[in-house]
N, C-alpha and C positions, 0 to 999 in steps of 0.2 A: 504493500500500500504506500509506503514511503517513497519508493521509486516511481510509482504511478503519479503521486501528487507532484513530485519534483518535475516529472516529464510534462505534466499539465501546465505547470507554472512557466516552464521554458517556452512551450508552444503559445501560451497566452501572451507573454511578453513579446514573442516574435510576431504575433498577429498585430499587436499595437504598433510595433516599429514598421512593419510592412505596410500598414494602412497609411502611415505618415509619408511613405515613399512612393506608393503606387496607387493608381485609380482603383475603384471598387470592382471593375471587371477585369483587372489584370490577372493572368493565370497564376502568378506567384502568390498574390493575395488570396485567391480562391483556394489554392493548395494549402496555405497556412491556416486558413479558417477550418478547412476539413481536418487537418491534423489536430488543431486545438479542440475541435468538437469531439473527435474520437478519444483523445487523451483525457479530456474531462469526463466523458462517459465512463472510462475505465476507472478514473480516480473516485468517481461517485457511485461505484457499484453497490456498496453497502452503506452509503451515507445519504442524508437528505441534502446537505450542502457542504461546501468547503469554503474556508475563509483564508484569503491570502492577506497577510499583514506586512507592513513596512514600518519597523520601529528603529529610529535612529540610524537609518540607512541600511538596516539588516532585514532580509526577507524571512518571513516566518509563515508556517502553515500548521494549524493545530498547535501541538506542543513543540514542534520541531523548528529550529532556526537553521537556515541554509547559508552558512558563512561563505562557502565557495561560490554559490550563485550570486550572493550579494555583491561581490566584487565584479563579477562578470556582467551583471545587470545594473551596475551603479547608475549609469546614465538614464536607464529606463525608470529606476526608482525615483531619481530626481525629477524626471519629466512628469511622473504621476503626482509627486508631492507638490509640484508647482500648480497642479490642478486640484489641490486640496483632497487628494486621494491617498489615504494611508491604509485603507482596508477595501478589499473587493470580495463581496459575498456572491457565490455562484450556486444557484439551486439546481438540483438534478434534472429539473424539467427544462433547462435551458436548451434552446435550439440554435441552429446555425445562423438563421437570420438575425437573432438577437446578438450573437457573437460578432457578426459582420457589422451590425449597426453600432455596437458598443466600441469596437476598434476604430471605426470611421469617426464616431463622435469624439473620441479622444484625440484624433489627429487634427481636429478643428481648434478654434480659439478656446483658450483655457478659461476665459471669463464666463462662458456659457454654463459650465459645471460649477462655477464658484457661487452661483446665486442660490439654486435649490436643486441639488444633484438628483434627488429622487423624482422630483417633478419633471426635470428635463429627460431623465431616462424613460419615464412613463410616456412622455409625449413622443418619444422616438420608438415606442412599441417594445421597450425593453422591460419585461416584467420579472425575469428570473436572474437578473444581475443587479446588485445594489453596491453603492460605494459609501464610504464613511471615513471618519478620522479617528485616530486613537484618543484624542482629547477634543471634545466638541467645542471647547472654548478657544481653540487655536484660531488666530486671526486669519481671515481669508486674504489671499493674494489677489488683488484686483488688477486687471490688465491696465498697463500704463503707469503703475505705481511701483514697479520693481525697484528695489534698492540695489546698491552696488554689490553688497555681499551676496545677494542671490545670483547676480550676473557672474561674480567671481567664482562662486561654487559651480555654476554651469560650465564656465570656461575650464576650470581645473578638472572637472569630471570628464570633459571631452578630451583633455590632454592625457588623462589617465587611460582612457579607452584607446586613444591612439598609440600610447606606449605598448599596450597589450597587443594591438594589431601589428606594430613593428616587430615586437618580440616573436610573434608567430611567424612572420615572414623571414626574419633572421634565422629562426630555427627550422625553417622549411616545414612548418606545421600548417594545419588547416586554418583558414582565415574566416572569421565571422564577418562576411562582407555586408550583410544586412545591418548589423550593429554599427559597422564603420560608416556606412552611408547615413544611417539614422543620426549618428552623432554629428556628422558633417552638416546635415540639414539643420539640426538644432543650433549649431554654431553659426551657420549662415544667417538664420533668422534673427539671432541675437546680436551678432557682432559685425556683420557686413557693413562697411562704411564707417566703422568706429575704430580704425587701426590705432590712432593716436591714444585713444582711451585704453585700449588693450595694453599699450606700453606701460601704463601705470600699474598693471597687474604683475608684470614680469619682475619688477624690483623686489617683490617679496617671495618669489618662487625659488625653489631649490635650484642652485646653479647647475647641478648635474642634469637638470631637465631643460636647460637652455636650448639645446639642439632641437628637442622635440617642440618646445614653445616656438622657436623660430619657424620650423616647418609647418606648424599649425597656423601661424600668422601668414605665412606665404600662401597657404591654402585659402584662408579667408580673403586675402587680397585678390588672389586669382579668381575665386568665385565671384567676387564683386565685379571685377573687370569683365569676366565672361558674360555675366548677366547683363551688364551695360552694353555689351557688344550685340545683344539681342538673341543669345542662345537660350534654348529651353532649359527647364529645371534639371532634367536628366543630364544634359550636356554640361551644365554648370557643376553638378555633382561629380561627373566624370573627370572634369578638369581639377576639381578639388582633391579627388583621390590621387590623381597623377602628381599634383603638387606635394601632397603629403609624403609620397614615396620617391620623389625625384632624386634624393640624395642617399638612397638606401645603400648604394655601393660604398659610401664613406663609412658607414657603420661597420664595414668589414675591415677597414684600414686601421692600423695601429694608432691609438690615441697619442702615442709618443710622437709620431710623425706630425699628426694634425695640430698638436699644441706646441710644437717646437718653435722656440723664439729666434734661434739663430738661423742662418741661411740654410735652406734645404739643399741636400746633395742632388745631383742630376738623377740618381736612381730614386731618391725619395720623391722628387717632384714628378717623375714618371709614374710612380706608384699612385700618387694622388690623382693624376689625370686619368688613370685606368678605372677610377670609380664609376665613370659613366658607362663603360662597357660592362663592368661587373654588375652594376645595378640593373642594366637592361637584361642581363642573363638571369639574374635572380627573379625579376618581375615577369619574365617570359614564362617562368614555371607557374605563374598564377594567372595566365591569360584566360583560362577557362572561367576563372572566378571574377577577375577585375577587367577583363578585356585587354587589348593590346596597347591602349593609350599610355598607361603608366610606364611600360617598358620603352616606348617611343620617346617619351619626355625625359626619362632617365638617361637615355642615350644622347639626346639632342640638346639638352639645356645649356651646354657650354660650347655649342658650335658657332655661335655668334651669327648675326644677320649677314655679315660679309664672309662667312665661312672660313675665317682665319683662326677659329678656336680649335677645340679638340672634342672628340677624337678626330683624327684626320680621315677624311672620306675621299674616295676616288670618284664619286659622282657629284654632280653640281645641283643636287636637289635641296631646295630651301627647307629649313625645319618646319614642323607643323605649327599651326596657330597656337595650339596649347603650349608648345615648347617656348614660343616667343613670350606668351603670357607669363609662364612660370619664371622664365629668366628675368623679366622685368621685376616681378614681385619679389623674387629671391634677393636681388641686389638692393631693392628699396628697403626691405625689412632688415637686411644685414646692416645697412647704414643707419637706419632708425634705431636699432638696438644698441648701437654704440652710445647712445644717450644714457643708457642705463648702467653701463659699467666701463666704458672706455672714454675716449675723447668726445666732447660735445659736437654733434653734427646736426645743426638746426635744419628744419624742414626746407627752408629756402636754399641752403647749401646743398642738400640732397638733390634738389631739383637741378641746380647748376652742374653738379657732378654728373648726373645721369644724362642731361640734355647734350652734354659734350660728346657722348657716344651715340647720339641719335643717328641711325643709318649705318653705324659701324657695329657696335655690340648689340644694339636694340633695333627692332623693327620700328621705323619712324612713325608710321600711322598708329600702331598699337601703343607706342610710348606716348604719343600725343593724347590718345584716348585715355590712357591711364591717368595722366595728370589732369585731364578734363574732369574725370569723375572723382579723383582723390584730392585734387587741388594742390597748389604749392603749399598752402597752409591748410593741413587736413583738419577735419572735425575733431575737436578736443585739444587742439594746439593752444597754448597759453602765449599771449603776445602783449607787448606794451604798445600803446598808440601814441601818435604825435602830440596829443593833448595831455600826456603823462598818465593816462588811465590804463588799467589792466583789463584785458578782455579774453574771452574764450571763443574760439571759432565754433560756431554751431551749424553752419551750412556752407557748402561749397557753391560758388557762383560759376556754373559751367561756362557761362559766356565770358567770364574774366577770372581765370584761375588764380590771379594774384590778389583779387579783391573779394574776400569771402563775406558772409554775414556773421557778425560777431555779437556776443553779449558782454557788455561792460559789467565787470563784477567788483571793481574797486577804482576809486573810493565809492562808498555806499550812495552818496548823493548824486553820483553820475550814472547809476545803474540804468541801462536801457539797451535796446537792440539796435544795431546799426547795419544797414545794407551798404557796404563799402563801395559797391559798384554804383549805387545811386548817389552816394555822397563823396564821390571821388575828388571833388574840389575842396573839401573841408577837412578831411582826416585821412591819415595813412597809418600803416603798420610801421612802427619805428624799429622794433627788434623782437626776436623770439625770447621766451623765458624757458630755460631748461626745467622740466617738471621734477627733476631730481636734484635741483640746486636752488637757484633763486626763485623758481616758480613753484616749489613744493608746497608753500603755504596756501596756494590756490587750488590744490588738487581736489579738495572737497567740492568746490564749485564746478570743476570739470565733470565730476561724477553725478551731478544733479541733472 
C-alpha cells in the first residue's frame, strides 16, 4: 500500500506539471491523466480517500513522510503552497474528468483558488477532490502582492531543481524532462524581464552555486529575448533548456584549470575550448528526451557571428538563432555578475563593451533586439539623476533604450514616476549606483 500511495503521488504531481506545459488535448497530458487515475484507483483499493499533505516543505500521506520525494518534488510543493494548497483530499469515487479539470485548474492563475477553493472546485465539476491548508489561519497569497522572499524561494527552488537535472546529465542518468520544463516555465513567468532584480538574489547565495545561478540567468534572459522575437511558448522553453545546458562540457573540465589565475598553458587552453565538442557529445545522448537543440547550442555558442571562434569548422554554415541568442545572454550575464563579486561593470558599460563586437562576436540584429527589450538601463537598475535624486528603473522604453521610465525613491519629497523619453529636455541619468556598494541602501525599494 505504501508503494501504491507513493506511485499515486508521483503521477498526480506529474499531471499538475504536464497541465502547466501542454494543452488539454495533448497526448502526453492525456497519458499522464490515465496513469494518475489508475495509480489512484490502486492506492484507494481498501480506502475511502487518501490525503496528501505538505508540511514545511515535506510530503506526507497518512502517517508516512516521503523525504526522498520531497526533494525531488520541491518545486511542485512550492507551486501548490503559493496557491494556498497544503492538503489534497482525493475520494475513491474520483474520475478522470475530475483529475483532468483539477490539473488544468491548477495551471491557471493562483488567485482563483485563493478566494474559496471548495466553491471554485465545485463550479468546475470537481466533487471528489478537495484542497485545504494545514492551518486555516494562514494568510492567503493574493496575486500581485508577492513579497521578495516568496520570489527568492521560487528562484532558489528552481536552481535546486536545475542542479539535480545537471547532476543527472553529468552522471548519464535518466532526466526528468517534464520537471525541468515545468521549473523553467515557472521561472519565466516570475523573472523574465527582471534580470537586474535577480542580481540582488545572487549576493546571498552559496558561491559554489554561482555557475548554476549564472546558467539559470542566461536561460531567463534567453527566454525573454526568444519570446520578444515572436517565438511560441514551446520554442521559448526549448531555447531555455538549451541555455541551461550550453556549458555542460565545462562541468567535465578540471576546476583547477577553470579557476587558474595565472596564464593558461597552450594545452590547458585547448582543453577549455574542447568543452563545446564535449558538451555536444554529452547532450546528443539525450536527444530523444530534450531534442537536438541543446547539443547544437553547446557546440555552436563560441563560434562567433564571423566564425572566427571555436571549435573550428570546415563548413561556412552560420550558427542557429538559438546559439546566437545564448551567446549574447551568456556574455551579458557574465559581465553583470561581476557587480556582485568582482570589479564594478555598470549597465551602460556592459552595453558599450558588447556593442563593440556587434557583427563580429554577436549577430547584429539579434544584439540590437536584445538591448531593445532589456534596455541599456535594465529594470531594477539603481541610478542617480541630474537633479541629485535617486531612482529605480521600472520600465524599458523600447523606442529609446537609453531613456527608461524610472521611479524616484529619494529624497522622499521628490518621489514620482518619470518617463525619461518624454522629459528628455529636463532630466538625465547622471550615473549608475552599484547595488552592492553605494546603492545597497536602496535595495528594498528595488524589490517593491
